[in-house]
All heavy atoms as an XYZ file, in Angstrom:
901
protein
N      -5.153    -40.273    105.007
C      -4.714    -40.732    106.324
C      -4.849    -39.588    107.305
O      -4.694    -38.410    106.987
C      -3.276    -41.156    106.189
C      -2.857    -41.992    107.389
S      -1.198    -42.629    107.275
C      -1.315    -43.732    105.859
N      -5.055    -39.908    108.531
C      -5.302    -38.878    109.547
C      -4.577    -39.171    110.833
O      -4.288    -40.332    111.138
C      -6.799    -38.715    109.853
C      -7.633    -38.410    108.581
C      -9.011    -38.034    108.916
C      -9.866    -37.816    107.758
N      -9.438    -36.880    106.808
N      -4.180    -38.120    111.547
C      -3.508    -38.281    112.861
C      -4.607    -37.963    113.951
O      -5.380    -37.075    113.785
C      -2.426    -37.309    113.004
S      -1.134    -37.500    111.822
N      -4.545    -38.734    115.007
C      -5.513    -38.548    116.087
C      -4.735    -38.115    117.356
O      -3.798    -38.660    117.756
C      -6.267    -39.776    116.361
C      -7.158    -40.237    115.222
C      -7.912    -41.485    115.523
N      -8.662    -41.915    114.393
C      -9.831    -41.479    114.045
N     -10.414    -40.509    114.756
N     -10.498    -41.926    112.978
N      -5.261    -36.944    117.937
C      -4.743    -36.464    119.184
C      -5.874    -36.448    120.219
O      -6.866    -35.758    119.994
C      -4.149    -34.987    118.956
C      -3.162    -35.003    117.855
C      -3.590    -34.539    120.307
C      -2.832    -33.548    117.416
N      -5.711    -37.165    121.292
C      -6.693    -37.220    122.327
C      -6.397    -36.130    123.381
O      -5.268    -35.985    123.772
C      -6.708    -38.586    123.001
O      -7.126    -39.550    122.066
N      -7.480    -35.470    123.802
C      -7.394    -34.472    124.878
C      -8.460    -34.833    125.931
O      -9.312    -35.682    125.625
C      -7.569    -32.981    124.343
O      -8.966    -32.889    123.943
C      -6.651    -32.714    123.239
N      -8.484    -34.127    127.026
C      -9.466    -34.341    128.050
C     -10.867    -33.958    127.584
O     -11.858    -34.449    128.134
C      -9.129    -33.678    129.371
C      -9.134    -32.170    129.357
C      -7.777    -31.591    128.938
O      -6.795    -32.287    128.758
O      -7.783    -30.355    128.796
N     -10.967    -33.124    126.561
C     -12.231    -32.634    126.068
C     -12.693    -33.428    124.820
O     -13.848    -33.250    124.386
C     -12.216    -31.157    125.751
C     -11.977    -30.257    126.958
C     -11.858    -28.809    126.553
C     -13.111    -30.430    127.976
N     -11.871    -34.170    124.278
C     -12.234    -34.938    123.063
C     -11.023    -35.290    122.199
O      -9.940    -35.353    122.711
N     -11.315    -35.458    120.898
C     -10.268    -35.901    120.006
C     -10.051    -34.903    118.885
O     -11.024    -34.291    118.363
C     -10.667    -37.242    119.396
C      -9.586    -38.000    118.701
C      -9.969    -39.417    118.419
O     -10.945    -39.627    117.634
O      -9.352    -40.317    118.967
N      -8.825    -34.689    118.532
C      -8.492    -33.761    117.388
C      -7.972    -34.673    116.255
O      -7.076    -35.516    116.503
C      -7.393    -32.784    117.761
C      -7.836    -31.927    118.956
C      -6.982    -31.925    116.571
C      -6.699    -31.112    119.596
N      -8.514    -34.494    115.055
C      -8.089    -35.297    113.890
C      -7.464    -34.350    112.936
O      -8.072    -33.372    112.507
C      -9.306    -35.996    113.301
C      -9.860    -36.963    114.408
C      -8.899    -36.750    112.086
C     -11.178    -37.628    113.938
N      -6.194    -34.591    112.522
C      -5.463    -33.797    111.590
C      -5.199    -34.629    110.352
O      -4.577    -35.689    110.426
C      -4.164    -33.295    112.216
C      -3.431    -32.396    111.260
C      -4.432    -32.552    113.526
N      -5.622    -34.090    109.219
C      -5.377    -34.803    107.939
C      -3.926    -34.596    107.587
O      -3.287    -33.546    107.764
C      -6.274    -34.126    106.846
C      -6.357    -35.054    105.630
O      -5.293    -35.245    105.011
O      -7.435    -35.502    105.282
N      -3.277    -35.680    107.043
C      -1.903    -35.638    106.650
C      -1.602    -34.599    105.574
O      -0.476    -34.124    105.421
C      -1.346    -37.019    106.238
O      -2.179    -37.551    105.189
C      -1.323    -37.951    107.440
N      -2.598    -34.222    104.765
C      -2.408    -33.173    103.748
C      -2.162    -31.862    104.360
O      -1.328    -31.052    103.811
C      -3.675    -33.055    102.854
C      -3.776    -34.227    101.828
O      -2.764    -34.914    101.655
O      -4.868    -34.394    101.296
N      -2.755    -31.585    105.552
C      -2.514    -30.331    106.220
C      -1.051    -30.265    106.695
O      -0.324    -29.303    106.531
C      -3.426    -30.172    107.472
C      -3.009    -29.020    108.328
C      -4.870    -30.070    106.993
N      -0.514    -31.364    107.201
C       0.830    -31.483    107.643
C       1.835    -31.371    106.488
O       2.802    -30.721    106.611
C       1.077    -32.846    108.428
C       0.211    -32.857    109.671
C       2.552    -33.005    108.761
C       0.107    -34.198    110.355
N       1.442    -31.998    105.360
C       2.311    -31.935    104.169
C       2.409    -30.469    103.636
O       3.464    -29.997    103.318
C       1.796    -32.830    103.091
N       1.264    -29.805    103.628
C       1.326    -28.359    103.148
C       2.165    -27.504    104.125
O       2.945    -26.662    103.645
C      -0.113    -27.811    103.094
C      -0.868    -28.321    101.868
C      -2.258    -27.796    101.810
C      -3.044    -28.459    100.685
N      -4.476    -28.041    100.703
N       2.000    -27.711    105.369
C       2.772    -26.915    106.365
C       4.252    -27.222    106.235
O       5.092    -26.361    106.198
C       2.288    -27.204    107.770
C       2.963    -26.399    108.849
C       2.731    -25.036    108.959
C       3.851    -26.977    109.692
C       3.339    -24.295    109.911
C       4.522    -26.294    110.671
C       4.202    -24.916    110.794
O       4.871    -24.140    111.715
N       4.591    -28.495    106.144
C       5.976    -28.919    106.020
C       6.630    -28.391    104.679
O       7.803    -28.008    104.667
C       6.063    -30.450    106.075
N       5.818    -28.331    103.637
C       6.292    -27.816    102.374
C       6.589    -26.343    102.439
O       7.658    -25.907    101.889
N       5.832    -25.615    103.155
C       6.099    -24.156    103.267
C       7.380    -23.919    104.101
O       8.137    -22.986    103.861
C       4.933    -23.388    103.880
O       4.603    -23.904    105.196
C       3.734    -23.368    103.005
N       7.547    -24.779    105.091
C       8.792    -24.706    105.912
C      10.010    -25.033    105.068
O      10.986    -24.337    105.085
C       8.733    -25.660    107.133
C       7.640    -25.201    108.108
C      10.071    -25.704    107.837
C       7.271    -26.263    109.134
N       9.856    -26.053    104.244
C      11.002    -26.566    103.486
C      11.489    -25.534    102.517
O      12.720    -25.298    102.297
C      10.605    -27.833    102.732
N      10.591    -24.853    101.780
C      11.028    -23.894    100.765
C      11.617    -22.630    101.347
O      12.284    -21.818    100.638
C       9.866    -23.539     99.716
C       9.480    -24.770     98.959
C       8.693    -22.945    100.455
N      11.452    -22.420    102.637
C      12.060    -21.273    103.316
C      13.455    -21.585    103.737
O      14.191    -20.674    104.087
C      11.246    -20.814    104.579
C       9.899    -20.254    104.188
C       9.020    -20.010    105.410
O       9.420    -20.298    106.547
O       7.892    -19.472    105.239
N      13.901    -22.868    103.727
C      15.252    -23.200    104.130
C      16.259    -22.830    103.053
O      15.986    -23.015    101.870
C      15.305    -24.743    104.359
S      14.464    -25.316    105.815
N      17.394    -22.287    103.504
C      18.430    -21.877    102.601
C      18.931    -23.111    101.773
O      19.258    -24.131    102.419
C      19.578    -21.165    103.344
C      19.048    -19.884    103.940
C      20.742    -20.921    102.454
C      19.973    -19.232    104.901
N      19.079    -22.929    100.474
C      19.632    -24.041     99.680
C      18.557    -24.876     98.989
O      18.859    -25.650     98.120
N      17.327    -24.745     99.458
C      16.171    -25.492     98.806
C      15.601    -24.579     97.754
O      15.076    -23.506     98.113
C      15.128    -25.928     99.858
C      15.768    -26.777    100.930
C      13.977    -26.568     99.165
C      16.152    -28.209    100.437
N      15.612    -25.008     96.493
C      15.013    -24.276     95.449
C      13.477    -24.510     95.477
O      12.752    -23.559     95.255
C      15.584    -24.699     94.037
C      14.868    -24.005     92.906
C      17.031    -24.373     94.057
N      13.076    -25.715     95.751
C      11.661    -26.027     95.837
C      11.392    -27.455     95.951
O      12.324    -28.288     96.064
N      10.149    -27.829     95.964
C       9.684    -29.204     96.069
C       9.593    -29.796     94.666
O       9.345    -29.029     93.700
C       8.354    -29.329     96.769
C       8.333    -28.734     98.163
S       9.617    -29.288     99.309
C       9.183    -31.003     99.380
N       9.761    -31.076     94.541
C       9.784    -31.696     93.225
C       8.783    -32.806     93.096
O       8.458    -33.431     94.060
C      11.232    -32.207     92.921
N       8.419    -33.044     91.842
C       7.633    -34.234     91.535
C       8.235    -34.821     90.285
O       8.703    -34.092     89.398
C       6.098    -33.915     91.334
O       5.440    -35.115     91.061
C       5.902    -33.011     90.174
N       8.276    -36.101     90.236
C       8.915    -36.857     89.118
C       7.791    -37.394     88.226
O       6.892    -38.033     88.681
C       9.813    -37.932     89.601
C      10.672    -38.494     88.526
C      11.586    -39.588     89.100
C      13.047    -39.030     89.170
N      14.008    -40.022     89.535
N       7.906    -37.046     86.950
C       6.959    -37.573     85.988
C       7.441    -38.971     85.625
O       8.459    -39.189     84.962
C       6.937    -36.705     84.716
C       5.887    -37.149     83.738
O       5.484    -38.278     83.672
N       5.430    -36.189     82.914
N       6.706    -39.995     86.104
C       7.083    -41.377     85.880
C       7.191    -41.755     84.420
O       8.070    -42.521     83.987
C       6.100    -42.304     86.622
C       6.463    -43.753     86.404
C       6.038    -42.019     88.109
N       6.334    -41.179     83.611
C       6.238    -41.533     82.186
C       7.561    -41.180     81.464
O       8.110    -41.989     80.754
C       5.093    -40.743     81.594
C       4.822    -41.070     80.112
C       3.616    -40.372     79.600
C       3.377    -40.680     78.155
N       2.206    -39.924     77.643
N       8.059    -39.939     81.639
C       9.284    -39.537     80.972
C      10.535    -39.312     81.859
O      11.564    -38.970     81.404
C       9.007    -38.285     80.133
C       8.482    -37.124     80.907
O       8.631    -37.131     82.109
O       7.920    -36.203     80.276
N      10.348    -39.518     83.173
C      11.450    -39.449     84.095
C      11.910    -37.997     84.376
O      12.964    -37.808     85.001
N      11.169    -37.006     83.882
C      11.591    -35.600     84.174
C      11.127    -35.159     85.610
O      10.106    -35.540     86.117
C      10.900    -34.678     83.129
C      11.373    -34.820     81.692
C      10.580    -33.939     80.766
C      12.846    -34.527     81.586
N      11.913    -34.266     86.172
C      11.592    -33.731     87.477
C      11.036    -32.288     87.278
O      11.656    -31.486     86.544
C      12.876    -33.659     88.374
C      12.649    -32.921     89.658
C      13.490    -35.033     88.603
N       9.938    -32.046     87.918
C       9.266    -30.774     87.808
C       9.314    -30.006     89.141
O       9.016    -30.558     90.168
C       7.816    -30.918     87.391
C       7.654    -31.615     86.021
O       8.401    -31.205     85.105
N       6.790    -32.549     85.901
N       9.568    -28.712     89.073
C       9.485    -27.830     90.212
C       8.052    -27.517     90.490
O       7.319    -27.125     89.599
C      10.317    -26.583     89.967
C      10.385    -25.507     91.075
C      11.046    -26.151     92.289
C      11.051    -24.275     90.560
N       7.586    -27.742     91.725
C       6.193    -27.494     92.048
C       5.956    -26.044     92.456
O       6.750    -25.429     93.094
C       5.782    -28.453     93.262
C       5.780    -29.904     92.905
C       5.576    -30.664     94.246
C       4.699    -30.258     91.950
N       4.770    -25.537     92.084
C       4.403    -24.203     92.481
C       3.927    -24.198     93.959
O       3.674    -25.258     94.509
C       3.223    -23.688     91.629
C       3.599    -23.566     90.174
C       2.410    -23.117     89.388
N       2.820    -22.799     88.037
C       2.086    -22.164     87.163
N       0.781    -21.881     87.467
N       2.535    -21.978     85.956
N       3.844    -23.023     94.511
C       3.529    -22.930     95.959
C       2.244    -23.601     96.324
O       2.143    -24.169     97.423
C       3.457    -21.438     96.344
C       4.878    -20.862     96.462
C       4.846    -19.577     97.220
C       6.301    -19.113     97.261
N       6.588    -18.272     98.405
N       1.270    -23.551     95.475
C      -0.047    -24.158     95.783
C      -0.015    -25.671     95.749
O      -0.953    -26.319     96.188
C      -1.160    -23.583     94.877
C      -1.027    -23.816     93.437
C      -0.225    -22.683     92.767
O       0.250    -21.751     93.407
O      -0.149    -22.703     91.488
N       1.029    -26.255     95.164
C       1.185    -27.714     95.051
C       2.290    -28.329     95.810
O       2.763    -29.407     95.548
C       1.342    -28.101     93.533
C       0.133    -27.717     92.729
O      -0.972    -27.760     93.236
N       0.388    -27.349     91.471
N       2.808    -27.592     96.807
C       4.009    -28.063     97.571
C       3.810    -29.433     98.167
O       4.750    -30.225     98.274
C       4.386    -27.026     98.641
C       4.899    -25.715     98.153
C       5.179    -24.810     99.339
C       6.212    -25.943     97.362
N       2.614    -29.736     98.592
C       2.338    -30.970     99.322
C       2.508    -32.184     98.412
O       2.680    -33.303     98.888
C       0.905    -30.970     99.950
O      -0.054    -30.888     98.964
N       2.554    -32.023     97.094
C       2.716    -33.113     96.192
C       4.148    -33.650     96.237
O       4.354    -34.748     95.860
C       2.374    -32.693     94.746
C       0.894    -32.467     94.528
O       0.092    -32.843     95.374
N       0.553    -31.817     93.446
N       5.103    -32.855     96.690
C       6.476    -33.284     96.852
C       6.773    -33.876     98.196
O       7.938    -34.142     98.473
N       5.763    -34.068     99.029
C       5.920    -34.591    100.392
C       4.977    -35.762    100.615
O       3.803    -35.664    100.292
C       5.681    -33.524    101.454
C       6.665    -32.344    101.155
C       5.857    -34.067    102.837
C       6.295    -31.118    102.053
N       5.462    -36.782    101.183
C       4.629    -37.967    101.556
C       4.664    -38.049    103.070
O       5.766    -38.150    103.692
C       5.210    -39.219    100.957
C       4.286    -40.399    101.200
O       3.045    -40.304    101.307
N       4.855    -41.553    101.345
N       3.473    -37.998    103.671
C       3.393    -38.106    105.134
C       2.659    -39.381    105.509
O       1.585    -39.656    104.949
C       2.558    -36.918    105.737
C       2.399    -37.019    107.226
C       3.224    -35.582    105.366
N       3.295    -40.175    106.414
C       2.684    -41.366    106.866
C       2.616    -41.362    108.392
O       3.431    -40.707    108.997
C       3.422    -42.661    106.360
O       4.776    -42.606    106.794
C       3.318    -42.836    104.897
N       1.710    -42.062    108.957
C       1.520    -42.069    110.402
C       1.597    -43.510    110.906
O       0.929    -44.398    110.389
C       0.118    -41.509    110.774
C      -0.007    -41.478    112.311
C      -0.081    -40.096    110.230
N       2.520    -43.741    111.852
C       2.695    -45.001    112.423
C       2.724    -44.856    113.917
O       3.572    -44.172    114.447
C       3.951    -45.718    111.938
C       3.994    -46.049    110.500
C       5.319    -46.666    110.032
O       6.102    -47.031    110.954
O       5.523    -46.710    108.857
N       1.754    -45.559    114.630
C       1.693    -45.432    116.126
C       1.641    -43.998    116.537
O       2.336    -43.613    117.536
C       2.872    -46.157    116.795
C       2.907    -47.619    116.442
O       1.792    -48.217    116.326
O       3.984    -48.193    116.321
N       0.884    -43.164    115.854
C       0.734    -41.707    116.146
C       2.056    -40.970    116.145
O       2.212    -40.050    116.859
C      -0.023    -41.512    117.401
C      -1.026    -40.414    117.295
O      -1.538    -40.145    116.197
N      -1.342    -39.715    118.379
N       2.958    -41.418    115.277
C       4.247    -40.723    115.029
C       4.313    -40.484    113.556
O       3.854    -41.285    112.736
C       5.448    -41.559    115.451
C       5.452    -41.987    116.908
C       5.962    -41.026    117.884
N       7.358    -40.832    117.610
C       8.078    -39.755    118.155
N       7.447    -38.925    118.951
N       9.290    -39.644    117.949
N       4.900    -39.338    113.144
C       4.980    -38.940    111.737
C       6.202    -39.367    111.056
O       7.320    -39.343    111.645
C       4.807    -37.415    111.604
C       3.514    -36.802    112.094
C       3.614    -35.280    112.088
C       2.358    -37.295    111.299
N       6.112    -39.826    109.805
C       7.266    -40.077    108.955
C       7.067    -39.176    107.708
O       5.954    -39.227    107.064
C       7.322    -41.520    108.543
S       7.619    -42.638    109.942
N       8.010    -38.366    107.366
C       7.918    -37.469    106.275
C       8.947    -37.743    105.212
O      10.139    -37.891    105.539
C       8.060    -36.013    106.709
C       6.957    -35.512    107.630
C       7.371    -35.590    109.046
C       6.640    -34.033    107.335
N       8.599    -37.855    103.971
C       9.487    -37.984    102.837
C       9.411    -36.690    101.992
O       8.334    -36.405    101.497
C       9.110    -39.207    101.970
C       9.208    -40.490    102.673
O      10.050    -40.590    103.617
O       8.510    -41.475    102.326
N      10.580    -36.028    101.803
C      10.633    -34.844    101.009
C      11.336    -35.112     99.687
O      12.397    -35.724     99.689
C      11.443    -33.811    101.763
C      10.744    -33.136    102.914
C      10.687    -33.770    104.128
C      10.126    -31.904    102.720
C      10.069    -33.166    105.227
C       9.447    -31.352    103.802
C       9.435    -31.931    105.008
N      10.791    -34.685     98.576
C      11.373    -34.734     97.304
C      11.735    -33.305     96.971
O      10.817    -32.454     96.651
C      10.482    -35.355     96.247
C      10.133    -36.777     96.627
N      10.865    -37.856     96.120
C       9.198    -37.343     97.389
C      10.351    -38.947     96.598
N       9.368    -38.654     97.379
N      13.025    -32.945     96.925
C      13.433    -31.536     96.787
C      14.347    -31.362     95.649
O      15.003    -32.244     95.134
C      14.178    -31.059     98.096
C      13.158    -31.139     99.303
C      15.399    -31.862     98.379
N      14.454    -30.059     95.274
C      15.457    -29.551     94.345
C      16.359    -28.602     95.084
O      15.820    -27.709     95.776
C      14.787    -28.797     93.140
C      13.828    -29.821     92.421
C      15.800    -28.204     92.200
C      12.992    -29.156     91.337
N      17.624    -28.853     95.065
C      18.548    -28.009     95.786
C      19.290    -27.080     94.861
O      19.403    -27.308     93.635
C      19.552    -28.848     96.652
C      18.910    -29.700     97.668
C      20.427    -29.698     95.724
N      19.826    -26.001     95.476
C      20.569    -25.014     94.750
C      21.948    -25.508     94.316
O      22.576    -26.262     95.151
C      20.654    -23.696     95.468
N      22.418    -25.221     93.169
C      23.747    -25.577     92.723
C      24.782    -24.917     93.611
O      24.680    -23.806     93.874
C      23.935    -25.187     91.214
C      25.356    -25.486     90.759
C      25.644    -26.789     90.375
C      26.288    -24.480     90.662
C      26.959    -27.056     89.907
C      27.560    -24.789     90.239
C      27.879    -26.054     89.824
O      29.144    -26.380     89.348
N      25.818    -25.668     94.021
C      26.905    -25.120     94.755
C      26.791    -25.165     96.268
O      27.698    -24.746     96.967
N      25.692    -25.671     96.774
C      25.491    -25.716     98.211
C      25.879    -27.153     98.673
O      25.865    -28.122     97.842
C      24.091    -25.398     98.684
C      23.654    -23.981     98.328
C      23.054    -26.398     98.124
N      26.167    -27.293     99.957
C      26.406    -28.585    100.511
C      25.118    -29.289    100.724
O      24.282    -28.813    101.544
C      27.160    -28.413    101.865
O      27.137    -29.629    102.570
N      24.878    -30.411    100.035
C      23.626    -31.143    100.207
C      23.479    -31.634    101.609
O      22.382    -31.616    102.163
C      23.547    -32.286     99.141
C      23.449    -31.712     97.718
C      22.399    -33.247     99.461
C      23.509    -32.752     96.675
N      24.566    -32.094    102.218
C      24.517    -32.530    103.620
C      24.063    -31.444    104.519
O      23.219    -31.651    105.398
C      25.898    -33.099    103.972
O      25.896    -33.477    105.313
N      24.657    -30.244    104.374
C      24.317    -29.099    105.266
C      22.853    -28.723    105.064
O      22.111    -28.419    106.038
C      25.219    -27.967    105.044
N      22.423    -28.622    103.839
C      21.040    -28.239    103.546
C      20.058    -29.303    104.113
O      19.033    -28.963    104.723
C      20.814    -28.091    101.994
C      19.351    -27.946    101.654
C      21.565    -26.870    101.473
N      20.400    -30.535    103.968
C      19.535    -31.601    104.470
C      19.422    -31.561    106.030
O      18.371    -31.758    106.578
C      20.060    -33.008    104.050
O      20.003    -33.069    102.627
N      20.593    -31.415    106.655
C      20.592    -31.337    108.155
C      19.745    -30.124    108.609
O      18.976    -30.277    109.576
C      22.042    -31.144    108.684
C      22.845    -32.421    108.476
O      22.279    -33.469    108.272
O      24.112    -32.292    108.655
N      19.888    -29.005    107.946
C      19.026    -27.834    108.290
C      17.564    -28.074    108.096
O      16.730    -27.751    108.902
C      19.523    -26.617    107.479
C      18.716    -25.366    107.785
O      18.514    -25.093    108.989
N      18.364    -24.645    106.819
N      17.235    -28.681    106.936
C      15.872    -28.954    106.640
C      15.234    -29.970    107.677
O      14.147    -29.743    108.193
C      15.762    -29.634    105.235
C      14.365    -30.083    104.783
C      13.425    -28.930    104.659
C      14.413    -30.763    103.445
N      16.012    -31.007    108.019
C      15.529    -32.004    108.957
C      15.256    -31.307    110.331
O      14.180    -31.514    110.918
C      16.468    -33.150    109.098
C      16.446    -34.002    107.817
C      16.168    -34.036    110.337
C      17.598    -35.033    107.725
N      16.276    -30.587    110.778
C      16.121    -29.926    112.096
C      15.028    -28.937    112.164
O      14.179    -28.951    113.097
C      17.479    -29.197    112.412
C      17.538    -28.635    113.794
C      18.878    -27.965    114.054
O      19.877    -28.575    113.737
O      18.811    -26.851    114.580
N      14.905    -28.122    111.148
C      13.815    -27.076    111.114
C      12.443    -27.702    110.986
O      11.555    -27.297    111.713
C      14.084    -26.121    109.920
O      15.386    -25.606    110.010
C      13.035    -25.005    109.887
N      12.274    -28.649    110.065
C      10.959    -29.256    109.891
C      10.557    -30.033    111.141
O       9.412    -29.921    111.599
C      10.943    -30.159    108.635
C       9.746    -31.055    108.618
C      11.051    -29.321    107.349
N      11.474    -30.806    111.704
C      11.104    -31.588    112.896
C      10.603    -30.702    114.006
O       9.558    -30.962    114.602
C      12.351    -32.381    113.360
C      12.075    -33.306    114.543
C      13.281    -34.123    114.911
C      13.111    -35.051    116.046
N      12.048    -34.924    116.980
N      11.360    -29.615    114.272
C      10.961    -28.683    115.336
C       9.600    -28.073    115.081
O       8.699    -28.059    115.913
C      12.046    -27.651    115.548
C      11.651    -26.613    116.518
C      11.645    -26.830    117.919
C      11.198    -25.320    116.108
C      11.248    -25.879    118.830
C      10.798    -24.334    117.019
C      10.806    -24.661    118.424
O      10.443    -23.662    119.267
N       9.441    -27.512    113.920
C       8.263    -26.694    113.624
C       6.999    -27.597    113.420
O       5.900    -27.208    113.863
C       8.422    -25.843    112.374
C       9.418    -24.707    112.609
C       9.463    -23.720    111.543
C      10.274    -22.510    111.910
N      10.352    -21.490    110.877
N       7.145    -28.795    112.824
C       5.974    -29.686    112.693
C       5.538    -30.184    114.054
O       4.363    -30.235    114.340
C       6.276    -30.834    111.696
C       5.221    -31.892    111.746
C       6.342    -30.286    110.295
N       6.492    -30.578    114.913
C       6.104    -31.028    116.228
C       5.431    -29.931    117.026
O       4.477    -30.185    117.753
C       7.333    -31.558    116.985
C       7.821    -32.959    116.465
C       9.055    -33.455    117.157
O       9.750    -32.705    117.852
O       9.297    -34.650    116.983
N       5.995    -28.704    116.864
C       5.389    -27.582    117.637
C       3.967    -27.322    117.122
O       3.033    -27.025    117.822
C       6.273    -26.354    117.418
C       5.792    -25.113    118.207
C       6.753    -23.951    117.955
O       6.517    -23.225    116.959
O       7.688    -23.830    118.687
N       3.761    -27.379    115.784
C       2.534    -27.049    115.110
C       1.416    -28.119    115.437
O       0.283    -27.759    115.744
C       2.752    -26.978    113.580
C       1.513    -26.762    112.778
C       0.820    -25.543    112.835
C       1.035    -27.712    111.886
C      -0.280    -25.315    112.089
C      -0.052    -27.494    111.082
C      -0.746    -26.242    111.175
N       1.791    -29.383    115.398
C       0.765    -30.489    115.496
C       0.741    -31.109    116.941
O      -0.299    -31.602    117.316
C       1.109    -31.636    114.538
O       2.381    -32.159    114.868
C       1.096    -31.152    113.149
N       1.861    -31.027    117.692
C       1.894    -31.697    118.955
C       2.090    -33.231    118.814
O       2.030    -33.998    119.717
N       2.442    -33.647    117.569
C       2.725    -35.045    117.254
C       4.179    -35.179    116.975
O       4.789    -34.408    116.255
C       1.902    -35.446    116.008
C       0.403    -35.284    116.225
C       2.221    -36.935    115.641
C      -0.387    -35.407    115.003
N       4.812    -36.245    117.491
C       6.274    -36.420    117.303
C       6.613    -36.883    115.897
O       5.835    -37.578    115.236
N       7.756    -36.391    115.434
C       8.217    -36.805    114.097
C       9.207    -37.939    114.337
O      10.275    -37.765    114.982
C       8.902    -35.598    113.359
C       9.510    -36.076    112.026
C       7.851    -34.524    113.145
N       8.943    -39.087    113.782
C       9.789    -40.280    113.908
C      10.943    -40.252    112.970
O      12.067    -40.584    113.308
C       8.900    -41.517    113.695
C       9.639    -42.847    113.836
C      10.011    -43.189    115.270
O       9.274    -42.779    116.166
O      10.982    -43.903    115.463
N      10.635    -39.860    111.728
C      11.634    -40.006    110.684
C      11.415    -38.958    109.540
O      10.241    -38.683    109.201
C      11.538    -41.427    110.019
C      12.591    -41.768    109.033
C      12.484    -43.198    108.618
O      11.514    -43.862    108.889
N      13.555    -43.726    107.996
N      12.517    -38.444    109.056
C      12.406    -37.538    107.877
C      13.475    -38.022    106.804
O      14.645    -38.116    107.072
C      12.711    -36.023    108.249
C      11.680    -35.524    109.235
C      12.808    -35.190    106.995
C      11.999    -34.167    109.778
N      12.922    -38.335    105.667
C      13.760    -38.763    104.546
C      13.760    -37.724    103.477
O      12.685    -37.138    103.151
C      13.244    -40.090    103.954
C      13.200    -41.211    104.974
O      14.179    -41.499    105.615
N      12.021    -41.836    105.139
N      14.940    -37.398    102.966
C      15.084    -36.431    101.917
C      15.579    -37.049    100.688
O      16.660    -37.708    100.707
C      16.009    -35.263    102.370
C      15.443    -34.648    103.643
C      16.222    -34.261    101.265
C      16.299    -33.548    104.264
N      14.894    -36.835     99.555
C      15.281    -37.347     98.273
C      15.605    -36.110     97.384
O      14.699    -35.293     97.044
C      14.135    -38.147     97.593
C      13.728    -39.314     98.476
C      12.744    -39.273     99.437
C      14.398    -40.535     98.336
C      12.428    -40.340    100.242
C      14.084    -41.656     99.124
C      13.066    -41.503    100.077
O      12.714    -42.601    100.889
N      16.831    -35.950     97.027
C      17.283    -34.897     96.178
C      17.015    -35.286     94.758
O      17.705    -36.141     94.236
C      18.753    -34.489     96.434
C      19.158    -33.323     95.497
C      18.995    -34.075     97.888
N      16.071    -34.678     94.122
C      15.644    -35.039     92.805
C      16.353    -34.342     91.670
O      16.469    -34.816     90.552
C      14.087    -34.859     92.603
C      13.206    -35.632     93.583
C      13.289    -37.148     93.343
O      13.805    -37.615     92.291
O      12.800    -37.886     94.218
N      16.896    -33.157     92.018
C      17.520    -32.361     90.998
C      18.364    -31.217     91.675
O      18.127    -30.962     92.808
C      16.504    -31.718     90.089
O      17.131    -30.975     89.006
N      19.283    -30.647     90.898
C      20.065    -29.467     91.313
C      19.845    -28.434     90.289
O      19.870    -28.700     89.075
C      21.558    -29.865     91.381
C      22.354    -28.650     91.702
C      21.775    -30.945     92.357
N      19.568    -27.247     90.759
C      19.294    -26.065     89.799
C      20.150    -24.874     90.162
O      20.428    -24.633     91.355
C      17.828    -25.636     89.888
C      16.831    -26.719     89.545
C      16.168    -26.363     88.171
N      15.360    -27.452     87.749
C      14.054    -27.533     87.745
N      13.366    -26.476     88.158
N      13.383    -28.529     87.301
N      20.556    -24.180     89.145
C      21.236    -22.907     89.309
C      20.186    -21.863     89.571
O      19.214    -21.769     88.806
C      22.071    -22.508     88.022
C      22.706    -21.185     88.199
C      23.115    -23.646     87.811
N      20.386    -21.045     90.609
C      19.441    -20.005     90.896
C      20.112    -18.633     90.688
O      21.288    -18.505     90.871
C      18.857    -20.110     92.343
C      19.985    -20.118     93.404
C      18.000    -21.348     92.518
C      19.476    -20.063     94.774
N      19.266    -17.745     90.272
C      19.819    -16.375     89.959
C      19.806    -15.489     91.197
O      18.938    -15.491     91.960
C      18.977    -15.720     88.835
C      19.005    -16.501     87.579
O      20.037    -17.153     87.317
O      17.985    -16.493     86.849
């Protein structure tokens, strides 16, 4: 899927994978986020994604040239999930809109697991 931005000189097309990778790097920098997650449907286990695969934990859809992002995250044990989620939403919305010039309509956060970090 792609986003289209029209300018006076032509059109800019941004692949949603680019947006997902960028959003993933922002997410893992947020305090309280251990990493992005993917769920193995076969056995129901949640796996922590490596930096090169962060976009697998994010689903980006485009509706009427507005972005909807779904994050599957692992949070640190002992943090407020609500506070971490609010920070993630605010940070990602601001930085993605600044980066792409496309408005973010909705951000959904799915907490897949909680991990103790050292």
